[in-house]
C-alpha positions in Angstrom: 28.1 12.1 -9.5 27.7 8.8 -11.3 28.8 6.9 -8.2 26.2 8.6 -6.0 23.5 7.9 -8.6 24.5 4.2 -8.8 24.4 3.9 -5.0 21.0 5.6 -4.9 19.7 3.1 -7.6 21.1 0.1 -5.7 19.4 1.3 -2.5 16.1 1.8 -4.3 16.4 -1.8 -5.7 17.1 -3.2 -2.3 14.0 -1.4 -0.9 11.9 -2.6 -3.7 12.9 -6.2 -3.3 12.2 -6.1 0.4 8.7 -4.8 -0.3 8.1 -7.5 -2.9 9.2 -10.2 -0.5 6.6 -9.3 2.1 3.1 -10.7 2.2 0.8 -8.8 -0.1 -2.9 -8.2 0.5 -5.7 -8.4 -2.0 -9.0 -6.7 -1.0 -12.1 -7.9 -3.0 -15.5 -6.3 -3.0 -18.1 -9.1 -3.4 -21.7 -8.8 -4.5 -24.2 -11.4 -3.1 -22.7 -12.2 0.3 -25.5 -12.2 2.8 -24.9 -14.8 5.5 -22.4 -16.8 7.5 -22.8 -19.8 5.1 -21.7 -17.5 2.3 -18.6 -16.5 4.2 -17.7 -20.1 5.0 -18.0 -21.2 1.4 -15.8 -18.4 0.2 -13.2 -19.1 2.9 -13.1 -22.8 2.0 -12.7 -22.0 -1.7 -9.7 -19.6 -1.2 -8.0 -21.7 1.5 -7.5 -24.4 -1.1 -5.4 -22.0 -3.2 -1.6 -22.4 -2.7 -0.9 -18.7 -2.9 -3.3 -17.7 -0.1 -1.9 -17.5 3.4 -4.9 -16.0 5.2 -8.4 -15.0 4.4 -10.8 -12.7 6.2 -14.4 -12.3 5.1 -16.5 -9.3 6.3 -20.2 -9.7 5.6 -21.0 -6.2 6.8 -18.5 -4.6 4.4 -19.1 -7.2 1.7 -15.3 -7.6 1.5 -12.9 -10.5 1.2 -9.3 -9.8 2.3 -6.6 -12.2 1.2 -3.1 -12.2 2.5 -0.8 -13.9 0.0 2.2 -16.0 0.9 5.7 -14.5 0.4 6.5 -14.5 -3.3 3.1 -15.9 -4.3 0.4 -14.3 -6.4 -3.2 -15.0 -7.5 -4.5 -13.4 -10.7 -7.6 -11.3 -10.9 -9.0 -13.8 -13.3 -8.6 -16.7 -10.8 -10.2 -14.6 -8.1 -13.2 -13.8 -10.3 -13.5 -17.5 -11.4 -13.4 -18.8 -7.8 -16.1 -16.3 -6.7 -18.2 -17.0 -9.7 -18.0 -20.8 -9.0 -19.2 -20.0 -5.5 -22.1 -17.9 -6.9 -20.8 -14.4 -6.3 -19.7 -11.5 -8.4 -16.7 -9.3 -7.9 -17.3 -5.5 -7.6 -13.6 -4.5 -7.4 -10.2 -5.9 -6.7 -7.6 -3.8 -5.0 -4.0 -4.9 -4.3 -1.8 -3.5 -1.5 
């Protein structure tokens, strides 16, 4: 019984580590984005961050989607700071 439990735990840890190694996504709701110039400024700001692999800005949905590099992260505080420096406010941050 203990052996089966240990094997189950090892399998769970392997699955968890594989999930962590994949790129992660951060979806950000942004207040104040109204034009293409807004989107370009936000893209430029986030592309300069080492943790960011890709960025997609949707004006219609007022969303910024970040794909992070494997093993990298960017804190919510940094996200808020970067957007505030660009003149925008964060509505919500959701991580996948």
